[in-house]
C-alpha angles and dihedrals in degrees: 000000000000091000090051091053092050091051091048092051090049092051092047091048091050093049091047091052091048092050091048091051090052093047092051096052120108117251132225108249123255088222132018107261131207115212127209109198117211104187140180111189124177129180113201089341093308126109112274137187106305089210095055094103101035096046092053094047099039099089092051094047093045091063089060096050103271120131122192116219116254113277099253093042091049093048093049094050095040090059088066092062135076106222093197092057090047091052085055089058099263118137120232102242093196091072120081130194088254089066099053141335097237137010121219112201111195135179115194119184109189119197123191121226128206116271115262126232090280091054095250115149119228129210133187116207119201107195131181123185134194123185125205134182112226097210095052095027088219131132112242106171145022139173146160129222130187108190124173127199144159132225145164088257135022092250092053091048091051092048092049093047095052094044090049090070098040091112099061090039091051090048093052095044095047099040096045092044091051090045093054091046093051098034101083146347119258129209131217133180122233124201117192128190137183097043111159096209145339093266089070089058092050091051092048092052089059092059103036096071088062092066112108113243095022107117105172139005121200124187113227100172125009125192145089137308088014139029139175129214138179114217128192120208137180141183091024143066124257092244091052091048092050090050091051092049090049090053094050112098111221097041097111097211141068110225133207131181111253103182140314104349091337123124131184127195141185129209115265114190094195091057093048097071116099141137127217111207139182128200120220121213110281107249119230109220097161092095087232110115091195086074093065091092090052090052092053090049092050091050091056093045092051091051093047096047096046091047088064092063107106094234100038128091125185121226134168140168113279101252106022143009126265115284116273090235101097097214092052091044092053092049092051091045092053100039103037109020099032091221136137111218135056116193118202132184132198126190109208135184114257136183094257097029138302121330127203124226115196120191130186116204127190117216090229106030105033125227115011101170139027112183125177125200114194123221094257091062097037094082099036130029106002095094093060095046105036094084097053093040095052091042092055092047095045093051093044091052094045088054088057089054096053093105091053094051124094114257097258094049092047091050090050094051093046091049092048093049093047094049092049096044095247102114 
């Protein structure tokens, strides 16, 4: 019995140690994070190198997803802040979330020790950290560290002392940053000007929900030429979210941060152009049922490849694809999905094997593209070329329809083509 209890205690102790080791490991960040360092470094009560702490921690933090601002940029912004006030928990109001994602305020008091018998110099570093988010302007982490180290020179001893505690610092920085990202959703207000009509807003609202990190979008004021929205975001920073929105083709505005959780935007015709498409199941007309698997594979490939076009977004009904009948598919696309393009595929019997016919139909203007892939290419190079070939034909056919488009749509397409060198 006694032996059993000893074994049980040993197992529990081992598990506990393993859990503790896991808990105290740094984490990869949920979102890449830009750091502004605001530092006060003294060596024996005299001003020291303000980058002493950040430069010795940078390589460890970079592996986790942190990026320190460039030296000159950091120095210029850091001058606007009072590190003593920040160490007391006060946010630096001069810094916006366009400047950085978080601010790390650090005070490092370095004290020299007498050389030992071997002539090695010792230093004791008393460090205090405070972490702030720039979009919420709230403190979310703090810690103190008191490392000691020796070195052949004072600089080497300082470097060794700071790096000695990189692990607990990395743990605090990564875990508290991830915690504040995942903890709650944050809201921001968006004011947009220059909108030509309400249809542009409706189109934009179809694309915005696809932006990663955007959880909810609520319309506050809707009209033209201006509109106001309230957006809710999570697991990201406002600056990162704005950058993602600005990189999403089909969102008809260019946004900039205008203050704490405030965004302003202006209409951008070139960014407004987009096409939502849906791929129907490729139909097997070879009379060979063993080709059904190939048809299913082709359907998925078509959707994947077309989704990589900068202006194209895939959509489909929840449980099944659009019907293979093109007229029914176009009606469903227009009425239920609010999209523009229906892509169909037909596998037909050929002399040397099956050939694939891909068609792209517009809900308003009928068939835009008919593209045939012969059997020789079906098993080799068609996957790598289908995207560029359909892209070229879709754009070419849309150009031909410019005169039939309403003025706003035509302006958007022309602006997109001009900006991307395709006019």
